[in-house]
C-alpha positions as a Markdown table, in Angstrom:
| # | Residue | x | y | z |
|---|---|---|---|---|
| 1 | Unk | 17.5 | -42.6 | -11.8 |
| 2 | Unk | 18.4 | -41.9 | -15.3 |
| 3 | Unk | 21.7 | -40.4 | -16.2 |
| 4 | Unk | 23.9 | -40.0 | -19.2 |
| 5 | Unk | 27.6 | -40.4 | -20.0 |
| 6 | Unk | 29.4 | -37.4 | -18.7 |
| 7 | Unk | 26.9 | -36.6 | -15.8 |
| 8 | Unk | 28.4 | -36.8 | -12.4 |
| 9 | Unk | 27.4 | -39.0 | -9.6 |
| 10 | Unk | 27.5 | -37.8 | -6.1 |
| 11 | Unk | 27.3 | -40.2 | -3.1 |
| 12 | Unk | 26.4 | -38.4 | -0.2 |
| 13 | Unk | 27.8 | -39.5 | 3.1 |
| 14 | Unk | 25.8 | -41.8 | 5.4 |
| 15 | Unk | 27.9 | -41.3 | 8.6 |
| 16 | Unk | 29.8 | -38.5 | 10.0 |
| 17 | Unk | 33.3 | -39.8 | 9.4 |
| 18 | Unk | 32.6 | -40.7 | 5.7 |
| 19 | Unk | 33.3 | -38.0 | 2.8 |
| 20 | Unk | 31.2 | -37.4 | -0.3 |
| 21 | Unk | 32.2 | -39.6 | -3.3 |
| 22 | Unk | 32.2 | -37.9 | -6.8 |
| 23 | Unk | 32.4 | -39.7 | -9.9 |
| 24 | Unk | 31.9 | -39.5 | -13.9 |
| 25 | Unk | 29.8 | -41.8 | -15.8 |
| 26 | Unk | 32.2 | -42.8 | -18.5 |
| 27 | Unk | 29.9 | -45.6 | -19.8 |
| 28 | Unk | 26.5 | -47.2 | -19.6 |
| 29 | Unk | 24.8 | -50.3 | -20.9 |
| 30 | Unk | 21.1 | -49.3 | -21.3 |
| 31 | Unk | 20.2 | -46.5 | -23.8 |
| 32 | Unk | 17.4 | -45.3 | -21.3 |
| 33 | Unk | 19.9 | -44.0 | -19.0 |
| 34 | Unk | 19.0 | -46.5 | -16.3 |
| 35 | Unk | 21.8 | -48.2 | -14.1 |
| 36 | Unk | 24.3 | -49.8 | -13.5 |
| 37 | Unk | 26.8 | -47.2 | -14.6 |
| 38 | Unk | 30.6 | -47.4 | -15.3 |
| 39 | Unk | 32.0 | -44.5 | -13.2 |
| 40 | Unk | 35.3 | -43.0 | -13.1 |
| 41 | Unk | 35.8 | -41.9 | -9.5 |
| 42 | Unk | 37.9 | -38.8 | -8.7 |
| 43 | Unk | 38.9 | -39.9 | -5.1 |
| 44 | Unk | 41.2 | -42.8 | -6.3 |
| 45 | Unk | 41.1 | -42.8 | -10.2 |
| 46 | Unk | 39.4 | -46.0 | -10.6 |
| 47 | Unk | 36.5 | -47.0 | -12.7 |
| 48 | Unk | 33.9 | -49.5 | -11.3 |
| 49 | Unk | 30.6 | -50.6 | -12.3 |
| 50 | Unk | 28.0 | -48.8 | -9.9 |
| 51 | Unk | 24.5 | -49.6 | -8.9 |
| 52 | Unk | 23.3 | -46.4 | -7.1 |
| 53 | Unk | 21.7 | -46.5 | -4.0 |
| 54 | Unk | 19.2 | -43.8 | -2.2 |
| 55 | Unk | 22.2 | -41.7 | -1.1 |
| 56 | Unk | 23.2 | -41.1 | -4.7 |
| 57 | Unk | 22.0 | -38.1 | -7.1 |
| 58 | Unk | 22.9 | -37.3 | -10.5 |
| 59 | Unk | 24.4 | -33.7 | -11.4 |
| 60 | Unk | 24.3 | -33.3 | -15.3 |
| 61 | Unk | 27.1 | -32.5 | -17.1 |
| 62 | Unk | 26.0 | -28.9 | -18.0 |
| 63 | Unk | 25.2 | -27.9 | -14.6 |
| 64 | Unk | 28.5 | -29.0 | -13.3 |
| 65 | Unk | 30.4 | -27.3 | -16.3 |
| 66 | Unk | 28.7 | -24.1 | -15.4 |
| 67 | Unk | 29.3 | -24.1 | -11.6 |
| 68 | Unk | 32.9 | -25.1 | -11.8 |
């Protein structure tokens, strides 16, 4: 996975009773765009260090801006 600061991460639900998590990447330590990422989560207004799993995908900042 490769991303940029400002891109959104979407973590799909693995179970029926879970919701989708969305967060914006606010910092990364690798210039090549690889994880881990510091993510600001919309659901609880927290920032965490995040290592994405297979249920996570990137929505580039440009795509989100044009669809919102």
